[in-house]
Each structure stands twice: as structure tokens, then as C-alpha cells.
N, C-alpha and C positions, 0 to 999 in steps of 0.2 A: 589785628584783631579782626578788618574786613573779609580774609581771608578765609580765617577759623570759625563763621558763624556763615556762611555762604552752603546752599542746601549742597548735599553731597552729587547730584549727577550735575555741577557745575564745575569748571575744570581750573577758574583763575586768572582767564584768558579774554573774556569774553569781555565788547566793548564798554560793557554798564558798571561791569566788576573795575575794569582798569582804571573809569570814570571815580568810581570810588575811592580807589587805593590812592590814588592821586591828589584827591580834594584830602584824604587824611594828611598827606605830604605836606601838601599846599600851607593848613594848617599848622603841622610841629616846625616845618623849617621856615626859618629869616627868607626874607627875597635873598636877600645877596647871595647865602648857600645856595639855592636854588638855581642865581644866576649860573653857577659853576660846574651845576652839572647839564651834559651835554646830553646826555641821553638818558633812559629808565628802559629797564627789561625787567618786566612781569614773568619769572617760570609756572608753569601751569603745576598746580599741586600734584602733591603725592596721590596715584588713586590703589587701590584695594588689589590691581591686580598684577603690576607690580613688587606689592611686597615677599610669594614666593621665592623667585630671584633675588632678592633680599635679605631673606631667610635664608638662603643655601650658601651665602656669600657669609653670613655669621657661622654657621653652622660647618662650613667650610675653614673656616678660619679656627675651631676648638677644633674639628679633627685635625689641622696639622698640630695642633698646639697638642694635644694626647698625643701623634706620633712621637714628634720628638721628646717628651718628658716622660711618657708612663709607655710606649711603644703599643699602646693602644689604637684599635682599628673602631672609626664610626660611623654604623653603619642604620641610619636613620630613612623610612619608611616616606613616599612621597604623602601617603595621610597624617602621621605626625608634622611633617613641613607647612603642610595646608594647614596645622592647625596653632601651631607656631606664631604661624604666618598671619594669621589672625588675629592673635592673642597681642600681637606684635604692634598690631596695626592701629591709627585710631584717624578716626578720619579730622581732626582737629590739627595734631601735632604730623600727622608721619610715621613715620617709622622710627620714631626716637625712642617711643617705650619697645622695641624688640629688645633691645641691649637687656631691660628687667627682665623680659619674658626669658629670652635664653639664659638670663643666668637664675632666675625663679626654679624654671620646669624641666631644665637641664641640667647645668654646671651644678649649683647644690645635691641633685639628688643625685647624682654620679661619683661627686667627694665622699656623698654617705653614703653611696655604695661599696667606692674605695677604701672607706675608712672602715668599715665593716667584715670585710675581706670577699665578697659576694661579686666583686669585677677586679681581676689582676693584672698584676703587667702583661701585657701581648695578649689581651684579650680582645674582642672584637666585643665593642658596646654596642646591640641593640635598641635601637630608640623607634617604639610602637605608640600607637592610640589602645587605648583601653581593649579595646572594641579588636582591634586586632589579634593583642595579646591572646585576650582570652579566648578567641577564635583557633590562634596557632595552639596552645594548651590544653583547648579543653574543659578549662579550668575556671571558678570566680577574682585571676587575676590576681591574687593572693601570695604569687611568687613573684612578682613584678611591684618594684616603688611607684609609686604615685606623683608625679612631679607638682599636682595643683595644692592648694594649703590643704587639701582636705586627702591625706594619706591611706582612709578608706574608698577613694575614688569617690565619693559621694559630695555630689555639691545640692545642699539645702536639704538634704535625704533621699536626692535623688541620684541611682548608679551615672553616673555621664562616661558613656564612651570613646568621648572624645577626648577625654582625659588624655596629656601625652605620657607614656611608663618608662623605664627604662629597664630590660630586662634583665634579671639574676643569671650570673651565672655559673654558681658555686653557691652551696651552703654558705652558712655563715660558720666559721670555726666554733669549735667547743670552746668556752674559756675554760683554762684549766689551772686554778687555782692550787700551786705545787704545795704548799705547808699551811695552807688556809688561814693563812697570814695578813690583815688589811691595815691598810696604813693610815690616820689620821693627817689633818688638814697642815696641822702642823709639823710634823714627819720630817724631816730628811736624808739625803746618802748621802753617807760619810768618804770619804776617800778611800779607805778601806774597805769598803761594801758595806757595812754596817750602817744603821739608822739611827736618828737619835733627835730626840725634841727636840724643839728649838728654844 
């Protein structure tokens, strides 16, 4: 808790911070247990400048999984990495939120694009900021999937050019309803290819 409440400019290894930490330790642990500790080591807390490299490692892990499972290549712009690193960093918790950020802003939308058929096996998946995507396509970004909770790229009515987007590689396939027949929830397929109600 001492480290979490430090001002951003302190690393956590300053003498006054170490004294505060050791006071908490002395009040928490019994003297018998403290006597068994030979040495204490206090590490610097994670700083924002380290987050880009940590985000790149997380993205590289996702890229390897995509390559081996779907034969897809992941192409993430430097600006998109920077935005993901910013969103995944918390002064209090360090890099812990990064995994959730990568899932929310990269994996979940990519899964949606795969399911809708706009990113296919063997494709290069391009991850950009909304500003980069609009500049590249010369449009309003409507051909992109916005990875934030806002699917239209707006945060409280204001377009955020730093939203991370995954570009669609293909048009969504048209639904072909051969016989126009739809099934109810209580219908199921029989072994002979017909369907029946439960």
C-alpha cells in the first residue's frame, strides 16, 4: 500500500520510502519471523517507459499463437502499441491491467472479425489507431473494427483518434439462406439429416 500511494515521480527505493515500507513490515510480522529474515530487497516500481516493451512481448505472444493456429500474421503499428501500453499501465498496479487490455482491445475484436469472415486464415491482421486507419483509407474508419467498448469510435460523443482498430481484410460474406427455413430453439438435427422438435 505504501508503494501504491507514492507520487508518480518516486521509484520506491528512496530512503524515506524504504523506511515507510519497513515500518509496515515491522507492524505486520512478528519479531520472531522478522529475526529469520536475513535481508530485504526493495525493487523500483514499474515506470511507464517500460510498458512499450512489455506490451510488445504480450503482442508477440498473441502473434505467435495466431501464426501457429490460424496461419495469420499480426502487424501492429508503433502508435497502436503505444496506445495499448498506455491503456495497460496503471501507476498503482504496474503492468497487471495489460493482459485485460490486450484481450479487450485486440483479441476480442479479432475473434469477432474471424467469426464474421472479414479476416481469414493466412491473412495479415493490421492493427492501427483510428487516426492511422482514417488517414490510410481516406474515410471515416467505418471499414474498421473499433476495439474499445465504443464500436463507433466515439468516447462520450467525441471521436477518439487513439482508439485501436483492426482493419477488415474482406467484405463480410452475404448470408445465403438456401430454403428460407429457420429453426426454433427447440429443434434439433436427427441422424438422418432431418430435424425435429424436442
